[in-house]
N, C-alpha and C positions, 0 to 999 in steps of 0.2 A: 410692582414687583422689584423687591429691595433686592441688590446686589450682596453675594455672599460676602462675607468677611476677609480682609485681607489675608495674605498668606503670613501665618505666624513664624519667627525668628526658632525654628523646631531645634529639638535637643536630639543627642543619640538616642536611638530607641530604647535602650536599656533605661534610660533617666527619664524618658515619656511615658513611659510604663510605670514609671515608680512616680511619679506626679498624678498620675491619672487614678492610680490605685487610693493613693493619701486622699484626691480630691473626692472618690465616692464614700470612702469610709468615712471620712469626716461630715460628709452631706448626709449622711444614712443616722449617724451619732447625734448630731444636731438636732434635725426631724425627731427621733426618738424622745430626747431630751424634752424639746418644745412641746411634743404627745402628751406627756405625762403632766408637765405643770399647767398647759391648758385644759387637760380634761379634769384637772383638780380646782382650779378657776372657774370654769365653767357647772362646774357640778354645784358649787357653791353660790353662786351668781345667778343660773340662770338665765344669763343675757346669749341672747342670737348672734349678737356679733361676736361675742368669744366663741359661739358654735361656729362661727363662719369660719375663724381663725383656726379652731380645730380641724376642721374638716381638710383646711387648705395646708396644714402640717401633717395631717394623715397622709395624704396624698402625696406631698413633698417625700415623705417616708419610703412611700410605696414606689415613688418615679425613681429615687435614690439607689433600691433596691435594682430596678431595673436596669440604671446606668449601671451599676455594679457587677452585674449580668453581660452589660453589651458591651463595657469597657475590656472587661476579660476576655469577651470573646473576641472583639474588635482587634486586641493584642496581638491575637494568636497568627503567627505567621504564615505566608503565603504557602499553600500545598500545591497537591496534583489537581484538585478539584476547584479551585480558588486561587488562580492563578495571581490576581490583581490584591490578593489579602481578603482580609475580612471587614473594613472598615466600614462599609455601609451599614454594620449593625448597630452602630451609634445612632446613625440616621432614624432606623426602624425603632428605636429606643425613643428619641424626640419626637416621631409622629403618635406612639402610644402615648407617652405622655400627655399629648395635647388633648387627646382623646377622653385621661381620667382629668383634664382640668375642667375640659365642657362640660362633661358630666357632675362634676363636682357644683361648677357654677349653678347649673340647673335646678339641684338640689337646694342650693343655697336660697335662690331667689322665690324657691317657692315656700323654705320655711319664712323667709324674710315678709314676704306678702300676708302671711298668716299673721304675723305679730304686728305688723302696722296694723291691718285689721282688728285685730284682739292684743293690746299693747297689755304687758306684765310687766310690774315693778322690778325694777333688776336689784339684786341685795348683793352685797360683798364687793362694792365698787371697789374700794381699795387694794385687795387682793388683785383683783383684776390687773387693776394698774400697774402693780409692781410686776406680773407675769409677763405684761405686755411689755412693759421695759426691759427685763431680762431677757426676752425673744428679739428686741431691737438689738441690742449688744451682742447677743450671740449669733445671730443673722449677718449683722454687719461685721465682725471676726471672718465667718467663713466668706461670705463676697470676698472681703480682701484677699484671702488663701485661693479663692476660684479666679479669681480675675487674673490673678499670677499664673495660675496655671493653663488658663486660657492664653493669656498671651506667649507663652511657651510651646503649647500645644496645639493650639485652634482645634479644641476638642469641641464637634458639634454637642455630644452626650452633655458633657459638663457645659456649655454655654447654655444649652435648655434648662439646666439644672440651678444655673446662677439666675436666669429670669424670672426662675419662681420665687427665689428668696429676695432677689429685689422689688418683686408685686409683693410678697410676707411686710416689707418693710412700710409700704404705704400701707397696708392691711392691718399691721399691729399699730400703726398710728392714729389712724382713721377708728377702732378702736377702744384708742383711751378716749377720744373726743367723745365717742358717742356713747361709752359709760356715765363720762362727765356729765354730758348733755341729759342723758335718761337719769342721772342722781337729782339734777335740779329742774327738772323740767317734765315733759310730756315723755313717758316711758316709749312711745312710740318712736322717738329718737334710735334707737337700738336696732328699729326694724329698717329704718330709712336706710342706716351707714350699712345695714349686712346687705340691703339690694344694690345700693352702688359698690360695694366690693365683691359682689357676686356678677356687678355687668364689667368690672374691670376686671377680673379674672379670666372672665369669657374672653375678653379681649385681649388679653395677653398672650392666649393658645395662638393667637393669629400670627405672632412671628416664629413660634419653633414649627408651624406646620409648615411655613414659607421654605425656611432653613432646610428643614428635615425633608420636605419635596424637591426641594433644589439637587440636593445632597444624590437622593435616591435617583433621579432623573440628568444626573451627570450635566447641570446647569455650568456653563462657562465661568472663569475667572471673571471679576470685574474689569471694566473696560483700562482702569489704572494699572494693571497688571499686565494684560495683553499687552498694551502700549509699549510698557518695560521691558517686556520680552523681545520685543520687535528692536527695541532699539541698542538690546545687549546683544543681539545678533547683528544686524547691520551696523555697529561700532567694530568688529572687526576686518580688519583692511580687508581681508581675502572674500569678504562676504558681499555677492552680488544681489541677493534680494533673498526673500522666502516669501511663502504661501501656506495655505492649507493648517495655518496653525489652530490647534487642539487644545483643551486644558480641563480640567476637572478636579474636583476635591474627591476624595473618598477617607472619613475619618481622617486621623492626623496627616494622610498622603497628599500630595499633589501630583497630578498625572499632566505631563506637557508633552505634545508632539508637533511636528512640524516639518517643512520642506524646506532642505538649504540650498539656495541654487549658487552655483560655483563657475569658474573657468571651466570650457571645454578641454582646455590641453592640460590641466593639472592630472597628475599620476593616480592611481586607488591611494599610495601611501600618503602622499599629499593632500588627499582631499578628506581621509579617515583623521590624518593631525588636525587640520583645520574644526573639524566637527567635535572631536572633543575639547579643542579650546572652546570652541562657541557653549559646547556641554556645560564647563568649568564656570563661564560667564554664568551661565542662567542659574546653575549650582549655588554659586556665590550671595544671588538675590534672592534665591526661595530654596534655601537648607531643607535639606530631604526629599527633594524631588525626584519622581524617577520619570527620567526625560527619554526620549526616541526621535532622533534627527534624521530624516533621510535625505541624501546628497542627491540634487538634480543638476547635470549640465546645464548650462545658462541658455544654451541653444532650444534645448529639449523645453526648458519651464516657460521660454517664449510662445512656443506653441500651444501649452496648455491653457485651457478657459478654466480651471478650478477657480473660483475667486475665494479670497482670503474672508469668506463671509465671520460676521459676529452675528450669535442670537441674540445677544442683548438689542442689539439695534433696533 
């Protein structure tokens, strides 16, 4: 199982909300535009590989609409019933997208098998190629914007959406090859490439499932981030140790909690001041995180047997 993505350099909440909304609007708009173009090209050519990419775009549009709803819900501030916010709505959206992807891949493999066994001459190859080139250009532009949003927000939903469109680049490129080969040789090439696309689409759902599952199950941050947190804590001159470090992602939020070990003789005010300073050190490296620090006297911590376990090991 792969580690979750590292924590992003997060922006103020209102700027994060603006970027996430723009990303979902852009994704939905591009998907609808590509559906219209590919529907026209498929109707003219009858190519099953074009049908494959049309189905993929239709699912992208549906997934983008799900993202639009999920992101809006995830950005809802914490309330009395949801004290940790609504960030897991993004992971639920990612999980539902993976189911749509798997279903589309199964349908596509069925159609591809039929076309391999019963080849059909592809028509209007030039129109199909033009539509694929336009699709590639639009997808590249969308991906560039999505990657910018992911770097700033570390959004699970946008990351899953971007995976769809990275897959689309390979799909669209392979369709161009399939159309060219089908026009100069055996029409069965169209079905073969459609089958390859279907298998790749099915495989691509794996990453979305893993990421969404990790967020829903509160998987720990990657080892490198945990070690960085430990280093930041222990660099404080008054810190004598730490234990029971726990962390998780929820939407665009990162939650970190730990037990800080301090000298026994410190006053409550002094210990509180040190805790605040340690918290600021962590926040400087993980902006926008929610951090909870429990203070333990060193003599008490020495008697405890709670290990600083790492579920990733």
